[in-house]
N, C-alpha and C positions, 0 to 999 in steps of 0.2 A: 707676819718677816717668814719669808719662805727661800729657803735654804736649802743645796746642796750641795753632798761634803763637804758643809761646811759655807759656801758658796753664795752671798747675798743674791738671788738673780728676781729681787720685788724691781719694778721700775718705779723709779722717782718721780717720776709722772703720776701716777700710781701704783700703789703695791699690792690690791686684790688681783688673785696668780688670775683667776681663768681666761682673760682678756690676753697679757703678758708671757703668760709660761705653757707651752705643750710640751711634752715629752711620752714616748714609749713606756709602756708599762713593763717593759723587758729591761728598761734602763733601771727600774725601782728593785733594790738586793731591799730595802729595808723602807722604814716611811714613820717616824712619831710625829704626834698631833699631840700639844699642850695646846689646853684650851683654857686653863687653869692653873693657881697657883706655881709660877715659874719662879727657874731659880736666876738669880741676878748673870748668869755669865750667858744667859739668854736676849738677845735682840732686843730692843725697845719695841714691844708692841702691844695696844691694845687689847688688840683680836689674838687669834692664834697662833701661833710658833709651827712653825711645818718645818721639821727637819728630814731632806730624805738622803739614802743615800746607795750610790751605785753597786752596782758591782762590779769586782778586782779580777783580772786575768791571772792565773796560774799556768802550771807547767805543759797541765794537758788543753786540747782545745776544743772548747766546745761552742756551742752556737743554736737558736734557734730562728727557727722561718714561719712566721704564722699569715693568717688570713682572716680577717672579719669582713660577712657577709650579712647586711641587711638593707635586703628586697623592697621597695616601696609597695608591693602587691600585698606584704604580708602586715600591712597598715593600714589598724581599725580604723572605720571613721565614728568621735563618739563628739562631734561636731556637725549633727545633721541642720544641712541649705546654708552653717558654714567654711571652712579651711578648716582643718585638724591639724595639729605641730606635729605631724611625720616627720622622719629620720629616715633616711635615704643613706647606706654609706658603701664602698670599698674601702677597705684600710687595712694595709699588708702591713707587719711590723719584721724586725731581721734582726738579731743579736748576733755578734762572734768575738770570742775573747782566746787569749793565750796567749803562747810565751816569746818576746823576741828576743831576750839571750836569756837559756832556761837557769831557774832557777838565779835571774837578777834584774830582768826587766819584761814586765808584764804587759798586756794591752786587753780593753774591753772599748767594743763598739754594737752601738743601737740605732736604729733610723724610725721612721712609720712616714708613710706617704697619708695625709688627709684627703680622702674624698668625699665628700657629705654632702647634703644637702638639707637643708632640715626647715619642715612644713612651715608659716607666718600663724600664731592659731590666729582664727576669727570668727567673731561668732555669728550665725546669717544676719543678724542686722549689720553688719557692720561688710558684708558683704554687701547688700543690698544695697546701703548706703554708699558703697564706694561708685557702685553701678549704672545709681541713680544720677548720682554727680559727674561720673565721668564712664560712662556708658565703654568705649574700650578696656576697660579694665578686665584682668583676667588674673587670676590669684596665683603669685609666685613664689620662692623660696629663695631665703637669705643661704647661698652658700660657699662653704668654706676650700678653704685647696689651699695646699703649703706640704714640704719635706721639714720634718726636724729630725734631728740628730742630736747623740751624746758621743763622746767619745773619753775614755780617764787612758794615762800610763801609771805604771807605778816601777816605781824606780828602786833598789835595793841597795841606799847607797856601799852600808855596814848592815850588821848585824843588830846595831843599836839606831840606825838613821834611814829613813825613808821618804823617798820625793814620791810626790801625787802631781798631774798635771789632769787638768778636766778642760772640755770644749763643750761647749751645748747651746747649740743653734734652733732661736726657731720662727725662724720669719714665716707671716702662712694670712691669705687677704681671708677674711670674715666680711660677710654680708651683716649688716646689721642695723636696719631694715624694721618698722615697726607694723601696727596692727594696720594704722589707718593710712600710711602709703601708698599713694597710687600709681607707683612703680620704685622699680629698682636705685634709687638716690640713696644710699649710703650702704656702699661696698666702701670694706676698710681694711687696712694692713696695717698685724698686729708683731709682735716679739721684734725678735732681733740675738745679739751673739751675748754669752756667757764665758769666763775662762778664767782658768784658777790654777796659782799650783800652791802646794802646800806640801811643808817641812814637819816631819812629826818622827819626834829623837825619845829615845826612851834607857836616859840617861843609865838608870839604875831601878834596880826594882819598888822601892819606895819615890821616883821622880824621875820624870815624862814633864816633855813642852809641844807644843805643835805650833806653828806661824803660819800664818794661810797670808798670800793675796789674792785679790778677783777684781774685774771690772764687768759690767754689762752694758749692752748701750739699749737697752729694753727702751720702745715708744711706741708709735701709732704715723701711721701714711709717711709716712720719712720720702716719699716722693707719690704727687699726687695721681699722677698721670699711671701710676700701677692700678688706680682705682679708677680711672677713668674723665679725672680734671673735673671741669667746672661744667655748669649746663650754663643755657644762653635764654633764659626764661626766668621771672622773676618766682621765686615759693610762692602758695596759692593756700591759704590755712582756710577750710572751710567748716562755719558755727552756725547751731542751729538758731542764738542768740543770741543778740549786744545786750552791752550797759552799761548807763552810763553813769563813770564813776571819773573823779577828779578832774573833770573838764574835759575827757576822754570819752571815747568808745571803746570797749571793750571788750573782745569773743566770750563766747558762755557756750560751752559743751561743744570743742573743734568733736569732729568724726571725719575727716577728710585731711591731709597734704599733699598735693600734685604737683602739676612738675617738674619740683625741682626742690633742690633744698636754695635757700639762701648764702650761707657760707657751707666752706671747710676748710679745717686748718690741719695742719700738720706739729703734731707733738713728739719732737726726735725728743730724746733723752740719754745719761747715760752716769753711770756712780762705781766709785769707785772706792776700795773694803781693805785696808787692813788689822787683820788681825792676829790675836799670840795665846797663848795662856798655859801656866805652868801649876802642876798638880802636886804634890809632896803630901805624902802619906806618911802621920806621925802613930807610930800601931801603941806608944803608949805616954798619956799625959789626960788622968784623970781621965780612961775611956782610951780610944784611938779617934786619930780626928785624918779627917779627908782634907788640903786645905787646897785651894784653886783660888788662883789671880789673873787678874788677863787685862790686856786691851780692847777696845773694837774702832778702829779708825775708820772715818770714813771723810777724810779729805777734799775729796771734790766730788760733788753731786750737780748736774743741773739738769732742768727740763723746761726745754724755748718752742714755746706755740707762737707760730705764725698763719693769721687768715687770712683766708681766700674769698673776694667777695662775687658772685655769680650778676650774671645781664648786666655787668657794666653799672652797677651801683643801682637798680632798682631790684630791690631786693627782695621785697617780701610786697604780696597784696590781701590784706581782709578780706572774707567773703563772709555774704551770712544767706540764709536759705530764702526766698521770700515766701515758701510754705514751709513751717519747719516741721509738718508732717508729710508732705512732697516734696521727696529732695529733689523729683524728675525735674519739679518748676522751675528750676534754675536757683542763679544768688545776686546777689546783688556786692560792689564793692564800699566799705565803708573807710575803710584804711590802709595805706603806700608808705614805705618806706625806701624811701633815695638811702644811698652809701659813697660817699664820697671817698673811695680810697683805691692805693697806687696798685696796676693792676701786675703787680709782681707780688704781692700780698704787704702786708700789714704785721711785723711783730707784736704782740700784744701781750707780752711776757714772758721773761726770760730770769729763773729762778733759780739760786745757784743756795747750795746751805754744806755747812760740814757737822758731822758729830764725831765726837774725839769721848770715847764712853773708857773707864777705868770702873773695874770690880772688884770683887772680892766675896768668896764665901768660904765658910766650912759645914763641912756634916761632919757632926761629933755624934759618936755613939759613947757613952757614958755609960753604961749594962746595957747588954745582950738584948733588953725588952725596948730598950730608948733611943730613939734617932733624933737630933734636932738640927735642921738645916737653919744658917743667920747667912745672911748673905746681905751685902750693901751696893748698889752700882749709881753710877753716879756720869750726864752725858752733857756734856759743856754742848751744845745747840745752836747758833747763828744759821740766821739765815741774807741773803745780799740778794734787792735786786740790782740784776746785773745789768738792765736796760738804765739804769742811774748810778750806780755801782751806792746804792745805802743799805743800811742794814734795819730787817725789821724785827728779826727775832736775835737774842743774845744773853743766854743766859746757863744758867745750869740749874741741873735737875735731876735731884736724887731720887733714888726709892729701896727702898730698904726693903728688907725679904727678910721673915722670921716664919719657920713652922716644924711641927713637928710629929712624930706617929710614937707608939706605944701598944705593946704586946699586951693586953688583960693578960691573957690565962699561959700554962707553960707549955701546950701544946699549940701553940702559934697563931689559930684559928681563932682571933678577936683582937682586932686591933684599930685601936681611934686615932686622929690625924687633926689636926690641926695646922690651919696656916693664916697669917695675914704679908699686905707686902700690898704695893705700889707699884703700880706699873704705868713709863713714861709711855704716851704715844710714838709712833715712828714719823721719822721726817718726811714729810710729800710736800710736792710740789703744789699739790691741787687746795692745800690750807695754809700755805706758809705766807699768801700774801705778797702785798705789790706795793711799790712805794709809789708809783707813778702809773699814770695814763697813758696808755697808748691805743687809742681809738679814734677810728674816723668818722668824720661831721657825719649825723644822720638826722635827717627829715625825716619827720613823722607828717602825715596831713589826712587832715578826718574830713569825713563827711558827715556832720554832726545830725542833719537833717533829711539825710539821702537825696538832693534834689539832683544831685550830680558832680555837685560842687565839692571841690576840698578845699574847702575854707578855713579851715585852722587848723593852725602848723603851728608844731613847735618843733624847735633846735635842740637839736644838742651838739654843739662844738666838739669837734674832734682835734687833741691832740696829742702830741708826744710830750709830755714836761711830768717832770718831777709831781706828782700830786699836790695840790693847793685843797681837794677837801679831804683830807687824810692826818693823819698824826696818831705818834703808835707810841704804847703803853711804854714806857721805857721796862720795864719787873714786865712783862708780857714773856713766858713760857708757854714749853708743851703741856698740851689739855693731858691727864691723868689718869688712869682709875684706883679708885682707892678698894679693896675684896678682904674679905677671910670666909673665910672657907672652914666646915669641921663635918667630920666624916667618920664612918664604923664602918667595917667590915667583917665580917664574920664569914667562915666555910663549916657549911653544913653535912649533914648524912645526904649521904644519896649522891654527892661530888658536885652539890650545889654552893654556891658562895654567893653571898647576897653582901651587899653595898646600898650604905644612905648619905649623899651628901646634903647639906644647906649651904645655898651661896649669898655673899650678901656683895653689891656693886654698886659705887657710887663714880657717875665720871665725873669729873669734877675739869675745871677751869677750859669750857672748850675753848675752842676762838670765839668771839662776837666781836660787831661791828656796832656800835651806838654812834645814833645820830644826834651829834652835839651845835648846829645851827637853825634848828628854829627856834623857836620864841615861843614860848604858847602862856599867856595873862590867865593861869588858873584850867578852864580846859579851852581855850578860845587861838585856836591860830593867829597869830599876826606878824608873819613875814619870819624873814631870816636877819641872823647876826649880820652873814659876814651878806651884803648881796648878790656876789658878783657868784657864788658859789650857792648851789640848791641844796646839796647836802654835805656836811663834813662830818665824818668819820673817823671817830677813832678807837683806832685797832686793839682791841686788847683783849684778857679772859674774861669768860663768863664769873662774873662771880656772883651772880644774880640767881640761876638756874643752873639746876643738874640732872641727870636721868637716872633711879635707880632700878634696881636690877635685882630682884629677890626671887632664889627659885630652891626647889626641895626636888634631890636627882635619887630613882634610884634604880639600882641597876644589879639582873640576876645573869646567872649562868651555869652551868651542867655541860661539864665535860669528859664522856666517854672514848673507849677505843671503836665506838663509832660512831657514834652523835655528841654535836657539840648547839648547842643551845645559846643565845646572849639577848639578852629583854632590857630594856630600859626605858621609862618614863620620866618626864620633867613637867613639874607644874612652876608654871612662872607667876610672877606679878611683877609689875613694873608700871611705873608712875613716873612724872617729873615735881621735883620738889623745886621749893624756893619758891619766887616769883616774877615780875615781868622783869624782863630789859628796859631800861632807860630810854623811854623815847620810841617805843614801840606804840603805835594805832590802839590797836586793842586796849593797854593799859590807862588808856585816857576814854577808851571809849566804851568798852566793859571792863572795868577794871575787876567785877565778882569774877567774870568767866574764869580764870587762872585752873582752877584744877584739873589736870587731866591723866589716864590710867588707860589709855590706850589711843594707837598710833599718834607717836610722840615723837617720835623725827629721831632724828641721825645723832650718834652721839660725835659730830663734828660738825652740827650742823651752824652756822651763826644766821641765820636771818634777821632779820632787822623788821618784818611784820609779820604778825603769827597770824593776821588774814591769808595772806598771800603763800607762805614759807610752803614747804611741802613735808608735810611728817608721818607717811607711810613709812613704812620701815619691816626688812622681814624679818629683822634676828626679833624681834620678839614676839614670840609665839605665848599662847595660853601652856595647851597642851601639846607633849611633843610622845608619839609613842612609836616604839620602835622593835621589833622580834625576827632576828634573824636564827637559821636550822643550816645543817650538813648531816646528810645522813652518805655515810659509807653503803649501799646499800648491795643485796645479792648480784652477782655477775658483773662485779668489777665497777657497778655505776657507783655515782657520786651526785646525791640530787641536792640540792641549796635552795631554800626557798625564804624571800623574808618579805615583811609586812613593816609598814608605813603609815601610820596617822599622827594629823599633826593639825592641831586648829586654828582657823583661817584669820585672815591678814584686817587691820581695819582701816576706816577707811582716811582716820586723820578727823581732827572735828569739823562738825555737819555746823555747814557756813548758809547763807539766803542772801540777795541783795533787796531792801528797800529800795521804795518809787524816788528818793530822792534824796540828796542828800542834807544832813541834818545842820538847818543852818545856827544852833545853839555851840558849834565847833569853829565858827566865823567861816568867811566868804567860800565859793569852789577853789577859785583863783583870783591869784591876785600880780600886777603890772610890777614888777618889778625889774630896777633898769634896763628897762626897755623889753624889758623879756614876758610872754604870760609862765607864772610859775602857780603850779597846781600843791592845793592844799594837803597832806598827808591827813591829814582829820577829817577832809572830802570825799571819802571810799564809803561808798555805800554796800559795800559786805559786813555782815555782823554771824557772829554764831548762832547759830541757832536756838541752841541752847542754852540755861543758866550757865551752863558750866561747859569748858571743852572737851571730857572726856565724858559725856550724857550722851546718846543718842549716837552714837557709831555705831555701821552695817561693819559687816565681816563677809567676809569670802567664805563658802563654804567650806570643810572638811574635807582636808586633801590624804586620801586615803589609796595608798597605792602597795600590790603585790604581785609582785619579779618571782621566778622560777628559773630555775636553771638544771639542766642532765647534761654530763658528763660523762666520757672516759676515757679510759691510757689503754692504748692498746703497745705492749710494748717491741717495736721491731728488732732489735741487738739488745744483746746485754749494756750496749751502749748504749741506744734509742729510743724515743719513743712517740707514739703519736697519738696525741689529744682532740676530741670531737667532742664538742659541745654545744646545747642550743640556747639557748636564753630565751624567753618570754617576759614580756612587761607591760604592767595593769592589766592584770588578768581577766580581771571585771571587766576593763573598756572603762572607766569610772570618768565622766568627765566635768571634773568641777574645777571652777574660774578658781584664779591665783590670784586675781588683780582688777581693779578697778578700772574705768576707762576716768578719761580725763573730766572733770568735772561733778564725777562719781558723788560727790561729797558735798555738794552743793544743790539745796533742796529744793528751790526749783533753776534745777536746770532739766532737759530733756533726756543728758544723761544720766539725773539722779539714781544714785542703786546699781547705772548698768557695769556691768562686768565684764572681763577681758581675759585674756592669757590662759585658754583651755588647759589644760593639764594634755601631757603625751597621750595620745589612746594605744589599746592594744597594741603589739608588736611583737617578731621576732626574727631573731638574732640569730647568728649560725657561724664561728668559728673551729679552725682548725691552725694545731701545732708541734712542730716537729721539732721534735729536740734530742740534742745529740751530746 
């Protein structure tokens, strides 16, 4: 959850802030990031709660003008034979604040122009493969362009009441091309506007209230013309090998995507929020109490996705290299996909949701040494498929919180703390689900014997209708994290502080889809219960397995007049607990392989097939170490250094392909109702090791040393000029941060292959004039 002056900036389409929120650093007056033990007053969010506050105007005019310059020629090369993830930018920022009406009305405004080119990290092998299959290939950058701004106004209505208004806008274009794209196929547009009005009242020294109304329309690709429209060729995916599985040829080891993307989508979204809280201070009552109660209403949030298909419907061609060891020898097509869809696009989802939350909390101080926080948040969350006007979620979500801190010694230098709480996941269109299907007719044709004849045809009828293959659990609700934390903090001689925490989090009741249409006689597939459908999914909460995070965190700081140091180290253990989800093919084929303590996936995953589910996730890392120093050096210099070191990211469970489907699980396909239907157990994928956690590969440690040297020059009594130089990845390390597609398949030519090399050594210069 990302809040700016209390206004929810998160996109209902996807709340992760990096895509949909961009503001100038001049617009940040203060920032708070909560990662655990959040109060009941905070919005529902299993991850971070980010609170940002903008500066406000005063009776004097103040302003800032700054320029950041990062030239391309000052980027090093840490990917020999490939393309480094260089960064070049020219980025001006400004801010201005002051009075509109002295002692009564003030304003603040800031802006930034984004002009940045980001090199796409490609290894030497990736560049040579792309060049071999597409001789005219030239490395290119992802470009980011746009103007973003924030403005606010503060009105003093009376001595007790203030009105605050906010506007934030950040629409921009951003390239989204990946390492194996042969051209600029994925420019995208992100962002939108956010608007808020807040009334703050101090009725007495004990009683205050705040009321806020906000709206945002953060989305992506509102207009395809802005990003270049659709291509007129099919997407061509180039693989190094193929595997026959469930009657279809599937590619193994993709090395290039050429021509175009087969489809593009527009995803506008919007969200309206009304919130209010009251705080009452009780100085006496078995100690003091700070009682807060409030509401957080989002009566209308919606996201609409429309898909447009390229090339008149011939959208995709899968091809395989003639010689896996010689990409220049050409390739042969083995799969073609044809899509019958309207030229003006197909609305594939239209999801709306409401969240009506109430909360109450009490910060109680029974003694000078003991503080106890108790709270309860209750969210009534409902979701509706607006294409079919059907509710998909309708439930209360209760989230109690309790925590406390106790000062052990009279000098207040030793404190213990503990907390327990449940935090509901934030409502989000990407996982709330649809009640129907809106899809085009898709015809997949296969040349199974490479004879040039695409004789094997699977047709998936398209329609826009309430899904006959979905049912909804009436008790379905939001997933949640249940956490408890204990910690100890002490102040040591020499201006040192040390903090140690233990954290335990269980991610429960994640979204789940359970296939209820397959007929299994023991371990043998025997067809479909409803012959008109391939799969019928029960949309419910995953009560069968859950993700567990356990970690110990150490934080040490030293603060003096000249030197500030902060260092942290986290050791984490994560694993998946429980058992297989019903209907998962792996639960029948390899029931003893469930255990997994590496590459366990996302807290929002709803995969129905553990063989094909993507379980890579950068959130789970075993070791993280950071240290930062700031030194007020002679000659008014300020020198800062940061060093970060974090262990690698796992591949996810290692898989292999067997030569042919195992007949003990039934026939590969059956003709049912005149249709050719694949046996889910006829997959030729297998986990290579006895359990899913064993044998996983890891990317190298990511170690980065950055440094900054700056100086402030006083121009006049009220104006200064700051100049600084930043140096990133000083050692020019080139650690890969991701495995290539197929990197976990032990019989793939991509097995163990790495990509996404960290950014190289680079320099950046900035000047900032402040008055």
